MIDRENDO-820578 format. One record per residue (C-alpha): residue in three letters; x, z, y; residue number from 1. Coordinates in pm, whole numbers, m for minus. Layout:
BEGIN
   rest     east       up    north    nr
    ALA        X        Z        Y   NUM
...
***
This chain:
BEGIN
   rest     east       up    north    nr
    UNK     5661     6633    21606     1
    UNK     6003     6482    21684     2
    UNK     6088     6133    21569     3
    UNK     6274     6106    21241     4
    UNK     6634     5994    21213     5
    UNK     6542     5649    21082     6
    UNK     6277     5592    21351     7
    UNK     6529     5681    21621     8
    UNK     6772     5431    21474     9
    UNK     6509     5159    21461    10
    UNK     6405     5215    21823    11
    UNK     6768     5203    21934    12
    UNK     6830     4876    21751    13
    UNK     6522     4724    21914    14
    UNK     6637     4819    22267    15
    UNK     6850     4533    22410    16
    UNK     6929     4727    22727    17
    UNK     7073     5013    22526    18
    UNK     7276     4772    22313    19
    UNK     7429     4611    22621    20
    UNK     7505     4948    22781    21
    UNK     7672     5086    22469    22
    UNK     7879     4773    22415    23
    UNK     7992     4768    22778    24
    UNK     8087     5136    22770    25
    UNK     8282     5100    22445    26
    UNK     8479     4794    22557    27
    UNK     8573     4939    22894    28
    UNK     8673     5272    22747    29
    UNK     8880     5100    22480    30
    UNK     9065     4879    22729    31
    UNK     9126     5166    22971    32
    UNK     9251     5388    22689    33
    UNK     9497     5125    22568    34
    UNK     9636     5074    22919    35
    UNK     9672     5448    22973    36
    UNK     9846     5496    22638    37
    UNK    10100     5232    22737    38
    UNK    10234     5469    23004    39
    UNK    10310     5756    22766    40
    UNK    10672     5874    22784    41
    UNK    10700     5867    22403    42
    UNK    10539     5693    22108    43
    UNK    10167     5755    22081    44
    UNK    10183     5831    21710    45
    UNK    10456     6091    21768    46
    UNK    10244     6262    22032    47
    UNK     9934     6248    21811    48
    UNK    10116     6418    21527    49
    UNK    10248     6684    21762    50
    UNK     9898     6747    21894    51
    UNK     9762     6760    21538    52
    UNK    10026     7019    21446    53
    UNK     9939     7232    21751    54
    UNK     9568     7228    21667    55
    UNK     9634     7298    21299    56
    UNK     9857     7594    21387    57
    UNK     9598     7727    21632    58
    UNK     9308     7717    21388    59
    UNK     9517     7860    21103    60
    UNK     9613     8156    21326    61
    UNK     9296     8176    21529    62
    UNK     9245     8551    21499    63
    UNK     9590     8640    21635    64
    UNK     9587     8373    21907    65
    UNK     9243     8479    22026    66
    UNK     9348     8843    22044    67
    UNK     9650     8747    22258    68
    UNK     9434     8529    22483    69
    UNK     9174     8803    22538    70
    UNK     9442     9057    22627    71
    UNK     9606     8829    22885    72
    UNK     9279     8705    23033    73
    UNK     9168     9064    23091    74
    UNK     9504     9148    23248    75
    UNK     9438     8860    23489    76
    UNK     9109     9019    23595    77
    UNK     8870     8804    23391    78
    UNK     8583     8992    23227    79
    UNK     8580     8871    22865    80
    UNK     8266     8886    22650    81
    UNK     8229     8781    22287    82
    UNK     7921     8623    22133    83
    UNK     7886     8577    21759    84
    UNK     7572     8364    21790    85
    UNK     7397     8133    22034    86
    UNK     7138     8404    22100    87
    UNK     7406     8654    22198    88
    UNK     7572     8400    22429    89
    UNK     7244     8328    22607    90
    UNK     7168     8700    22638    91
    UNK     7509     8760    22798    92
    UNK     7449     8488    23058    93
    UNK     7103     8631    23135    94
    UNK     7248     8982    23163    95
    UNK     7516     8874    23410    96
    UNK     7256     8679    23608    97
    UNK     7024     8982    23618    98
    UNK     7302     9216    23727    99
    UNK     7378     8984    24019   100
    UNK     7011     8911    24101   101
    UNK     7083     8541    24061   102
    UNK     6808     8291    24133   103
    UNK     7011     7966    24143   104
    UNK     7289     7861    23904   105
    UNK     7505     7555    23972   106
    UNK     7623     7428    23635   107
    UNK     7914     7200    23554   108
    UNK     7904     6994    23235   109
    UNK     7944     7199    22918   110
    UNK     7857     7075    22571   111
    UNK     7852     7434    22453   112
    UNK     7570     7499    22699   113
    UNK     7379     7212    22538   114
    UNK     7455     7352    22193   115
    UNK     7297     7692    22269   116
    UNK     7002     7548    22471   117
    UNK     7110     7749    22773   118
    UNK     6915     7561    23040   119
    UNK     6586     7618    22861   120
    UNK     6651     7992    22833   121
    UNK     6746     8021    23201   122
    UNK     6436     7836    23313   123
    UNK     6214     8059    23099   124
    UNK     6373     8356    23278   125
    UNK     6274     8210    23615   126
    UNK     6627     8105    23712   127
    UNK     6680     7762    23863   128
    UNK     6972     7587    23693   129
    UNK     7102     7259    23833   130
    UNK     7342     7024    23655   131
    UNK     7604     6908    23904   132
    UNK     7792     6640    23708   133
    UNK     7632     6314    23828   134
    UNK     7546     6188    23480   135
    UNK     7414     6527    23371   136
    UNK     7213     6556    23694   137
    UNK     7050     6219    23629   138
    UNK     6947     6302    23272   139
    UNK     6826     6647    23382   140
    UNK     6598     6484    23640   141
    UNK     6461     6264    23361   142
    UNK     6413     6555    23120   143
    UNK     6657     6402    22868   144
    UNK     6961     6518    22676   145
    UNK     7308     6373    22741   146
    UNK     7364     6053    22543   147
    UNK     7743     6082    22527   148
    UNK     8001     6362    22541   149
    UNK     8183     6203    22835   150
    UNK     7923     5968    22989   151
    UNK     7587     6149    22972   152
    UNK     7383     5866    23130   153
    UNK     7549     5580    22941   154
    UNK     7209     5463    22813   155
    UNK     7066     5407    23163   156
    UNK     7087     5106    23394   157
    UNK     7124     5130    23770   158
    UNK     6757     5038    23792   159
    UNK     6666     5334    23573   160
    UNK     6867     5567    23797   161
    UNK     6719     5420    24117   162
    UNK     6367     5467    23982   163
    UNK     6447     5825    23880   164
    UNK     6581     5909    24227   165
    UNK     6273     5757    24388   166
    UNK     6034     5953    24166   167
    UNK     6220     6286    24162   168
    UNK     6396     6298    24501   169
    UNK     6152     6098    24710   170
    UNK     6410     5851    24840   171
    UNK     6352     5476    24887   172
    UNK     6428     5260    24585   173
    UNK     6788     5138    24609   174
    UNK     7003     5008    24322   175
    UNK     7331     5025    24518   176
    UNK     7549     5260    24313   177
    UNK     7761     5404    24600   178
    UNK     7438     5475    24791   179
    UNK     7287     5658    24493   180
    UNK     7608     5856    24449   181
    UNK     7597     5954    24818   182
    UNK     7239     6077    24776   183
    UNK     7341     6295    24482   184
    UNK     7639     6426    24681   185
    UNK     7413     6529    24969   186
    UNK     7152     6697    24749   187
    UNK     7400     6879    24528   188
    UNK     7616     6994    24821   189
    UNK     7331     7226    24917   190
    UNK     7310     7353    24559   191
    UNK     7680     7443    24560   192
    UNK     7642     7635    24885   193
    UNK     7324     7820    24785   194
    UNK     7412     7899    24422   195
    UNK     7450     8263    24324   196
    UNK     7644     8174    24009   197
    UNK     7863     7883    23906   198
    UNK     7865     7811    23533   199
    UNK     8116     7589    23353   200
    UNK     8262     7509    23017   201
    UNK     8633     7538    22938   202
    UNK     8848     7256    22804   203
    UNK     9133     7480    22691   204
    UNK     9228     7847    22696   205
    UNK     9602     7927    22693   206
    UNK     9685     8239    22497   207
    UNK    10030     8319    22640   208
    UNK     9898     8334    22998   209
    UNK     9522     8391    22969   210
    UNK     9465     8064    23157   211
    UNK     9134     7878    23163   212
    UNK     9185     7502    23197   213
    UNK     8896     7291    23326   214
    UNK     8908     6911    23370   215
    UNK     8671     6721    23602   216
    UNK     8677     6402    23806   217
    UNK     8393     6446    24052   218
    UNK     8488     6783    24199   219
    UNK     8175     6965    24082   220
    UNK     8383     7180    23846   221
    UNK     8595     7295    24139   222
    UNK     8285     7357    24350   223
    UNK     8116     7586    24099   224
    UNK     8437     7780    24030   225
    UNK     8519     7823    24400   226
    UNK     8204     7858    24613   227
    UNK     7958     8090    24430   228
    UNK     8044     8461    24425   229
    UNK     8020     8474    24044   230
    UNK     8171     8233    23791   231
    UNK     8069     8230    23424   232
    UNK     8272     8021    23179   233
    UNK     8152     7935    22828   234
    UNK     8418     7859    22568   235
    UNK     8408     7798    22195   236
    UNK     8664     8014    22015   237
    UNK     8837     7704    21878   238
    UNK     8935     7572    22223   239
    UNK     9251     7784    22239   240
    UNK     9616     7680    22262   241
    UNK     9920     7903    22214   242
    UNK    10125     7800    22520   243
    UNK    10141     7603    22843   244
    UNK    10375     7354    22677   245
    UNK    10103     7293    22419   246
    UNK     9861     7243    22707   247
    UNK    10093     6976    22850   248
    UNK    10070     6786    22520   249
    UNK     9689     6796    22526   250
    UNK     9673     6692    22890   251
    UNK     9885     6388    22809   252
    UNK     9623     6280    22552   253
    UNK     9277     6405    22653   254
    UNK     9230     6218    22984   255
    UNK     9380     5899    22842   256
    UNK     9149     5914    22539   257
    UNK     8838     6014    22731   258
    UNK     8844     5808    23050   259
    UNK     9164     5603    23044   260
    UNK     9331     5816    23314   261
    UNK     9681     5957    23302   262
    UNK     9534     6283    23431   263
    UNK     9187     6375    23550   264
    UNK     9139     6401    23925   265
    UNK     9107     6779    23907   266
    UNK     9278     6993    23646   267
    UNK     9194     7353    23734   268
    UNK     9413     7634    23601   269
    UNK     9211     7952    23647   270
    UNK     9351     8303    23606   271
    UNK     9117     8546    23777   272
    UNK     8879     8626    24064   273
    UNK     8980     8605    24426   274
    UNK     9203     8872    24569   275
    UNK     9111     9020    24907   276
    UNK     9158     8904    25176   277
    UNK     9124     8551    25030   278
    UNK     8840     8360    25197   279
    UNK     8716     8168    24893   280
    UNK     8688     8203    24518   281
    UNK     8442     8419    24321   282
    UNK     8441     8798    24327   283
    UNK     8375     8798    23952   284
    UNK     8495     8571    23672   285
    UNK     8328     8611    23334   286
    UNK     8434     8436    23015   287
    UNK     8197     8423    22718   288
    UNK     8378     8340    22395   289
    UNK     8128     8186    22154   290
    UNK     8158     8170    21776   291
    UNK     7818     8035    21665   292
    UNK     7939     7921    21325   293
    UNK     8294     7823    21413   294
    UNK     8477     8099    21228   295
    UNK     8286     8003    20913   296
    UNK     8454     7662    20923   297
    UNK     8806     7808    20928   298
    UNK     8945     7768    20578   299
    UNK     8649     7553    20470   300
    UNK     8656     7185    20366   301
    UNK     8542     7100    20722   302
    UNK     8804     7308    20907   303
    UNK     8973     7003    21059   304
    UNK     8664     6936    21272   305
    UNK     8769     7238    21480   306
    UNK     9078     7045    21595   307
    UNK     8854     6828    21818   308
    UNK     8934     6829    22192   309
    UNK     8604     6660    22293   310
    UNK     8741     6335    22432   311
    UNK     8460     6116    22295   312
    UNK     8701     5844    22178   313
    UNK     8555     5841    21827   314
    UNK     8210     5769    21971   315
    UNK     8336     5466    22162   316
    UNK     8522     5336    21856   317
    UNK     8239     5388    21606   318
    UNK     8042     5068    21528   319
    UNK     7738     5277    21435   320
    UNK     7734     5478    21760   321
    UNK     7773     5151    21951   322
    UNK     7445     5034    21799   323
    UNK     7228     5347    21800   324
    UNK     7358     5567    22086   325
    UNK     7371     5944    22112   326
    UNK     6998     6016    22120   327
    UNK     6952     5878    21768   328
    UNK     7160     6159    21617   329
    UNK     6893     6406    21506   330
    UNK     6847     6621    21198   331
    UNK     6637     6540    20898   332
    UNK     6332     6691    21072   333
    UNK     6408     6542    21412   334
    UNK     6601     6838    21554   335
    UNK     6845     6715    21823   336
    UNK     7213     6803    21831   337
    UNK     7456     6829    22120   338
    UNK     7725     6645    21924   339
    UNK     7666     6278    21836   340
    UNK     7898     6019    21687   341
    UNK     8149     6068    21406   342
    UNK     8270     6411    21518   343
    UNK     7912     6525    21569   344
    UNK     7824     6407    21220   345
    UNK     8074     6662    21089   346
    UNK     8039     6941    21347   347
    UNK     7659     6952    21341   348
    UNK     7632     7000    20963   349
    UNK     7927     7240    20971   350
    UNK     7791     7459    21251   351
    UNK     7418     7432    21197   352
    UNK     7378     7351    20827   353
    UNK     7392     7050    20602   354
    UNK     7026     7097    20506   355
    UNK     6918     6982    20852   356
    UNK     7212     6771    20972   357
    UNK     7385     6649    20656   358
    UNK     7203     6317    20697   359
    UNK     7417     6235    21004   360
    UNK     7726     6174    20789   361
    UNK     7550     5867    20653   362
    UNK     7540     5714    21002   363
    UNK     7891     5583    20940   364
    UNK     8053     5273    20798   365
    UNK     8364     5476    20698   366
    UNK     8570     5197    20857   367
    UNK     8832     5442    20986   368
    UNK     8808     5340    21352   369
    UNK     8727     5699    21449   370
    UNK     9046     5833    21288   371
    UNK     9253     5564    21455   372
    UNK     9104     5650    21796   373
    UNK     9131     6029    21763   374
    UNK     9414     6162    21984   375
    UNK     9475     6456    21750   376
    UNK     9454     6246    21433   377
    UNK     9152     6414    21272   378
    UNK     9075     6248    20939   379
    UNK     8709     6193    21020   380
    UNK     8630     5953    20732   381
    UNK     8748     6216    20484   382
    UNK     8538     6484    20657   383
    UNK     8233     6257    20658   384
    UNK     8271     6204    20284   385
    UNK     8292     6579    20236   386
    UNK     7968     6629    20428   387
    UNK     7805     6362    20216   388
    UNK     7920     6554    19909   389
    UNK     7757     6871    20044   390
    UNK     8065     7049    20184   391
    UNK     7985     7378    20353   392
    UNK     8124     7731    20390   393
    UNK     7976     8067    20299   394
    UNK     7829     8249    20602   395
    UNK     8053     8532    20718   396
    UNK     7991     8877    20852   397
    UNK     8026     8864    21230   398
    UNK     7940     9223    21315   399
    UNK     8169     9524    21306   400
    UNK     7998     9858    21374   401
    UNK     7718     9677    21549   402
    UNK     7945     9483    21787   403
    UNK     8084     9129    21771   404
    UNK     8424     9125    21603   405
    UNK     8723     8937    21745   406
    UNK     8724     8673    21471   407
    UNK     8696     8755    21105   408
    UNK     8968     8586    20906   409
    UNK     8838     8241    20825   410
    UNK     9069     8215    20528   411
    UNK     8862     8481    20352   412
    UNK     8582     8224    20328   413
    UNK     8572     8045    19997   414
    UNK     8508     7672    20029   415
    UNK     8169     7586    19890   416
    UNK     7990     7262    19807   417
    UNK     7614     7237    19798   418
    UNK     7435     6965    19609   419
    UNK     7493     6623    19762   420
    UNK     7245     6543    20040   421
    UNK     7217     6179    19930   422
    UNK     6868     6032    19881   423
    UNK     6765     6029    19516   424
    UNK     6762     5650    19502   425
    UNK     7113     5630    19640   426
    UNK     7246     5890    19394   427
    UNK     7096     5695    19102   428
    UNK     7243     5373    19239   429
    UNK     7589     5526    19274   430
    UNK     7578     5658    18919   431
    UNK     7482     5310    18795   432
    UNK     7763     5157    19001   433
    UNK     8012     5407    18855   434
    UNK     7895     5321    18503   435
    UNK     7926     4947    18566   436
    UNK     8261     4968    18748   437
    UNK     8426     5175    18476   438
    UNK     8423     4876    18237   439
    UNK     8566     4531    18321   440
    UNK     8297     4360    18114   441
    UNK     8011     4558    18266   442
    UNK     8154     4502    18616   443
    UNK     8180     4125    18559   444
    UNK     7824     4119    18428   445
    UNK     7704     4317    18732   446
    UNK     7879     4069    18964   447
    UNK     7705     3782    18792   448
    UNK     7367     3953    18824   449
    UNK     7427     4030    19193   450
    UNK     7522     3668    19263   451
    UNK     7206     3543    19091   452
    UNK     6990     3788    19290   453
    UNK     7166     3683    19610   454
    UNK     7086     3318    19545   455
    UNK     6730     3407    19454   456
    UNK     6637     3634    19747   457
    UNK     6890     3559    20018   458
    UNK     6880     3181    20059   459
    UNK     6789     3189    20428   460
    UNK     7021     3468    20539   461
    UNK     7377     3590    20498   462
    UNK     7236     3943    20463   463
    UNK     7009     4125    20222   464
    UNK     6779     4419    20295   465
    UNK     6735     4650    19998   466
    UNK     6415     4851    19956   467
    UNK     6400     5172    20158   468
    UNK     6373     5397    19854   469
    UNK     6733     5312    19764   470
    UNK     6856     5521    20057   471
    UNK     7076     5233    20164   472
    UNK     6810     4983    20255   473
    UNK     6634     5217    20498   474
    UNK     6874     5135    20780   475
    UNK     7146     4901    20652   476
    UNK     7181     4539    20555   477
    UNK     7407     4419    20274   478
    UNK     7613     4100    20279   479
    UNK     7458     3849    20041   480
    UNK     7664     3859    19719   481
    UNK     7903     3567    19679   482
    UNK     7834     3309    19411   483
    UNK     8190     3326    19279   484
    UNK     8413     3626    19230   485
    UNK     8751     3673    19392   486
    UNK     8931     3612    19062   487
    UNK     8742     3288    19009   488
    UNK     8835     3163    19355   489
    UNK     9196     3278    19316   490
    UNK     9241     3102    18982   491
    UNK     9083     2786    19119   492
    UNK     9319     2774    19417   493
    UNK     9621     2854    19200   494
    UNK     9547     2554    18976   495
    UNK     9515     2323    19275   496
    UNK     9839     2437    19437   497
    UNK    10133     2417    19205   498
    UNK    10409     2598    19384   499
    UNK    10740     2425    19319   500
    UNK    11051     2606    19439   501
    UNK    11261     2400    19678   502
    UNK    11621     2435    19790   503
    UNK    11699     2739    20000   504
    UNK    11811     2661    20353   505
    UNK    12186     2666    20401   506
    UNK    12324     2907    20658   507
    UNK    12410     2613    20884   508
    UNK    12044     2505    20883   509
    UNK    11925     2836    21025   510
    UNK    11888     2861    21403   511
    UNK    12156     3071    21569   512
    UNK    12057     3433    21618   513
    UNK    12044     3515    21985   514
    UNK    12129     3876    22059   515
    UNK    12134     3977    22421   516
    UNK    12184     4329    22548   517
    UNK    11869     4476    22701   518
    UNK    11850     4487    23075   519
    UNK    11854     4851    23171   520
    UNK    11677     4943    23491   521
    UNK    11796     5241    23682   522
    UNK    11538     5520    23660   523
    UNK    11324     5547    23972   524
    UNK    11372     5855    24185   525
    UNK    11091     6110    24154   526
    UNK    10954     6040    24502   527
    UNK    10936     5665    24441   528
    UNK    10743     5712    24121   529
    UNK    10516     5978    24273   530
    UNK    10428     5742    24557   531
    UNK    10363     5452    24322   532
    UNK    10139     5655    24092   533
    UNK     9938     5817    24372   534
    UNK     9878     5484    24541   535
    UNK     9758     5343    24208   536
    UNK     9479     5603    24195   537
    UNK     9368     5562    24554   538
    UNK     9588     5806    24743   539
    UNK     9803     5735    25048   540
    UNK    10165     5848    25086   541
    UNK    10355     5869    25414   542
    UNK    10723     5963    25416   543
    UNK    10849     6142    25723   544
    UNK    11106     6381    25859   545
    UNK    10992     6742    25923   546
    UNK    11037     6692    26297   547
    UNK    10791     6400    26295   548
    UNK    10523     6559    26076   549
    UNK    10298     6680    26360   550
    UNK    10307     6339    26525   551
    UNK    10204     6158    26206   552
    UNK     9918     6394    26123   553
    UNK     9791     6391    26481   554
    UNK     9792     6011    26487   555
    UNK     9582     6006    26168   556
    UNK     9329     6254    26310   557
    UNK     9297     6070    26638   558
    UNK     9240     5737    26461   559
    UNK     8960     5899    26262   560
    UNK     8822     6079    26569   561
    UNK     8860     6414    26391   562
    UNK     8926     6710    26621   563
    UNK     8834     7004    26396   564
    UNK     9039     7094    26092   565
    UNK     9023     7354    25813   566
    UNK     9378     7451    25722   567
    UNK     9596     7690    25536   568
    UNK     9739     7965    25753   569
    UNK    10061     7893    25943   570
    UNK    10283     8102    25711   571
    UNK    10216     7852    25430   572
    UNK    10275     7533    25632   573
    UNK    10587     7389    25803   574
    UNK    10692     7588    26107   575
    UNK    10520     7481    26429   576
    UNK    10277     7237    26265   577
    UNK     9952     7419    26349   578
    UNK    10073     7514    26696   579
    UNK    10154     7151    26778   580
    UNK     9813     7034    26654   581
    UNK     9634     7299    26858   582
    UNK     9832     7207    27167   583
    UNK     9716     6846    27117   584
    UNK     9351     6957    27118   585
    UNK     9277     7002    26746   586
    UNK     9057     7303    26666   587
    UNK     9194     7497    26369   588
    UNK     8992     7718    26134   589
    UNK     9073     7878    25801   590
    UNK     8712     7944    25701   591
    UNK     8521     7698    25478   592
    UNK     8269     7484    25665   593
    UNK     8088     7191    25498   594
    UNK     8064     7011    25833   595
    UNK     8440     6984    25880   596
    UNK     8565     6633    25805   597
    UNK     8930     6706    25720   598
    UNK     9132     6976    25548   599
    UNK     9505     7039    25570   600
    UNK     9702     7212    25292   601
    UNK    10050     7242    25160   602
    UNK    10141     7172    24798   603
    UNK    10336     7386    24557   604
    UNK    10474     7080    24378   605
    UNK    10416     6717    24287   606
    UNK    10419     6547    23946   607
    UNK    10583     6205    23952   608
    UNK    10443     6036    23641   609
    UNK    10079     6097    23739   610
    UNK    10094     6110    24121   611
    UNK     9959     6465    24113   612
    UNK     9963     6744    24370   613
    UNK     9982     7108    24261   614
    UNK     9772     7309    24506   615
    UNK     9752     7689    24460   616
    UNK     9500     7937    24589   617
    UNK     9600     8268    24742   618
    UNK     9590     8468    25061   619
    UNK     9608     8221    25350   620
    UNK     9568     7926    25109   621
    UNK     9195     7850    25080   622
    UNK     9114     7602    24803   623
    UNK     8813     7481    25001   624
    UNK     9046     7307    25247   625
    UNK     9128     7057    24971   626
    UNK     8771     7040    24842   627
    UNK     8493     7047    25101   628
    UNK     8612     6793    25363   629
    UNK     8596     6418    25301   630
    UNK     8964     6382    25395   631
    UNK     9231     6597    25229   632
    UNK     9569     6598    25407   633
    UNK     9854     6754    25209   634
    UNK    10214     6826    25300   635
    UNK    10464     6801    25012   636
    UNK    10834     6873    25013   637
    UNK    10987     6582    24820   638
    UNK    11244     6818    24665   639
    UNK    10956     6986    24477   640
    UNK    10852     6680    24277   641
    UNK    10880     6717    23899   642
    UNK    10890     6431    23652   643
    UNK    10600     6544    23432   644
    UNK    10382     6832    23318   645
    UNK    10638     6946    23062   646
    UNK    10885     7008    23345   647
    UNK    10619     7181    23554   648
    UNK    10541     7425    23270   649
    UNK    10905     7480    23174   650
    UNK    10974     7852    23147   651
    UNK    11301     7802    23335   652
    UNK    11124     7659    23641   653
    UNK    11009     7902    23912   654
    UNK    10709     7680    23985   655
    UNK    10560     7781    23649   656
    UNK    10548     8148    23743   657
    UNK    10419     8062    24089   658
    UNK    10120     7888    23926   659
    UNK    10055     8183    23696   660
    UNK    10067     8427    23990   661
    UNK     9768     8261    24160   662
    UNK     9398     8333    24091   663
    UNK     9360     7956    24052   664
    UNK     9568     7645    24096   665
    UNK     9446     7288    24085   666
    UNK     9630     6970    23991   667
    UNK     9489     6699    24218   668
    UNK     9530     6334    24117   669
    UNK     9375     6121    24390   670
    UNK     9030     6131    24551   671
    UNK     8722     6240    24356   672
    UNK     8552     5968    24153   673
    UNK     8283     5890    23897   674
    UNK     8177     5605    23672   675
    UNK     7856     5764    23542   676
    UNK     7626     5479    23651   677
    UNK     7682     5158    23455   678
    UNK     8053     5246    23424   679
    UNK     8097     5144    23789   680
    UNK     8384     5329    23958   681
    UNK     8271     5505    24276   682
    UNK     8512     5698    24498   683
    UNK     8407     6021    24664   684
    UNK     8151     6229    24481   685
    UNK     8164     6603    24542   686
    UNK     8527     6626    24646   687
    UNK     8721     6432    24915   688
    UNK     8692     6054    24944   689
    UNK     9051     6033    25068   690
    UNK     9380     6203    24986   691
    UNK     9665     6152    25235   692
    UNK    10001     6303    25140   693
    UNK    10286     6346    25386   694
    UNK    10613     6375    25193   695
    UNK    10893     6548    25379   696
    UNK    11226     6377    25312   697
***
C-alpha cells in the first residue's frame, strides 16, 4: 500500500538532503527569474495581465479555437486524433505504434504522458520507451516519478546520480557532472538513432496557423521530432493560443519564469511531416489532443487553473513545496499525481476528483507567493480555498455518436460544490472560531484563554503542536500565542509616547530639489544587440564581408582539425561558399551522420533581444546540420535581424510566412545546455556544444 500524504510529508521533513536541494533550487530559480524579468521590454505586470487576458479568452472560447486549430493542423499535414480520456489517449499511442511496428520509442519530457501513465502502458505492450531529457532519464533509471515540473531530478545529489549510473549503466563511479552528462549523451544518442517513434509533449498550439510549439534546452526535443520516422505529440486541449502574436507574449514569459532564460535554447515551430526530397524529419506527424477532465473545468469554479502554462514558478515560490518536494503530493489513499505544488493542488482535484486529491489544497500556507510568481497571474490562493470548500464540476458527456466530440461547451456545466473535504476536527474548530470571532467579548475571552494555554504548554518553544485529530496539528505547528493582545500593546505604547506637534519646516529649510534630465542612450543597432545577447549565452559572433566568409570558416575548421562537414545545399548558402571549402580540402555532405563534428547552415533571420537564430527546414536545408554535430556554424545576413519575437511574427513581415511555409523551423539561442544535476549548468547535452555565427555586413 502506498504511503499516506502525512507520512510522505514527515519523511520529506526528516530528509536534510532533500531540504538542501529544494532550498537551493528555489533560490537559484528565483534569482534567475528576477534577472530575466529585468530585461523585459515592458513592465512585467503589464505583460502578465496581457497573458492572463489571452489565456482567459482562449479558455472561454475553447471550442471554437480548437476547431480552428484542428482544421489548420490537418491542412499542414498533421494527423490529428482526439482523446476524451486517458485510456483513449494511451490506446491511440499503442495503435500508432502497432501500425508502424515500433519497438523503441524515444520520449521527450511531457507531463501529460505522466498524467496518463503512458510509459507503464507501453512497457506492458512490449515497447521499450526511453526518457531522453537528462533529469527524466535519471529518474526513469531509478524507477521514480519526476519531482518537479521543470527539474525532474531536483531531489537528487550528484552522488545519487553517480551511483545510479554505476548500477544501471555499468560505468565507473564518477561525481563529475560534465562527465555524467557526457555519458548520458553517448547512451541516448544511440536511442535517438534507433528509435522507431519520437514522442513529445506540446507547450503551445497556435490556432491561426496549426503550429505546434515545443520548448527544450538540451536538444532532445529536436532529436525526437527530427530523427525517427514517426513523431507523436501529446497535447492537453487547454494548451492552445489564438495567434502567433499571442505566442510571442507567452514566449516572453514562460522561459523567464521557468528557467530564468530570455528564450529557451530550442523553440521548435512544427507544421507538418517532411516533404520529399527532404533528407530529415518524420514521414508522419501525429497529434493527440487530450481532454481527460479538462473540458469539465471550463465554466467551473476551478476554470482558472486551465490558464497554467507549466512554468513551475509557483512550485519554487511555495514555502510548503520547498519543504516537502514533489513526491509528497499524493492523494488521500497514496495515489501519486503528475502535478505537485500549488497548481497541482488545484489541477489534481479538478481533473481527477476532490475525493482523492482534495487533501492537497491543505498543503498550502495561502501566503500568496504562488500568485505573485505566476506569469499569467492565476489567483491560486483563491482556487485553493475553493478546493478546500469542495469546488468541483459536474462530469460532462464526451461522446457524440460513439466518437470523441471536439469539445463540449464548458459553459453548459453548472458549478457545483461538494461537502468540504476538511477533517472533522478542523471543521469543528473553524465553526468554534467563527462563533468566537463574531463577538468582540467572546474573541477577547478566546485570546485570553489562548495566551494562558500558550504559557502553560509552550514555555520551552516558540511553537505549539496541536493534537493530530484537529486536522491542523497533523502536519503544522502554530506560533505560541502572545501573552498580550495587539490592542494592549498599542495602548501601552501610545501612553508612553505622547506625540506633540512641532513647527512645520519652512520652505527655506527644505533641501533644494535636484531635477536633472535623464541621460538618453542612443538605441543599439540590431546587430550590436544580437552579438551581445548571443555572446551572453555562450555563442560566438564573427562579423565579416561576404567576400571573406570562406576564409573565416576555413580558418575555424582548420584550427579545429575538422575536414568533413554536413551542410545545407549550395542554393541556400552564399554563392561560392561550398565550392571554396571543397577546393580547400573540406569534404561536404548533406546527409546526416552522427560522426561528423561540424554542421554548416544558413539562417532565415536573427532576433536581437535574445541572440536567437531562426533556422528553417526544407528541401536542401536539413535540420540535422544544426543538431547532430558538436559545432554548429551558421551564416546570417545582418539585414535580416529583427528586434524581437513580436516583429518576427508580424503579419506584415515576409519572414513570418517563410516560417509558416516550412515543415518545421527552430529558434536557436546558443549551445545546448542543462542544469538537471544539482542545478549545475552544463553546456552540450544532445545538441551542439558550440554555436558560431558569421554575420555578413
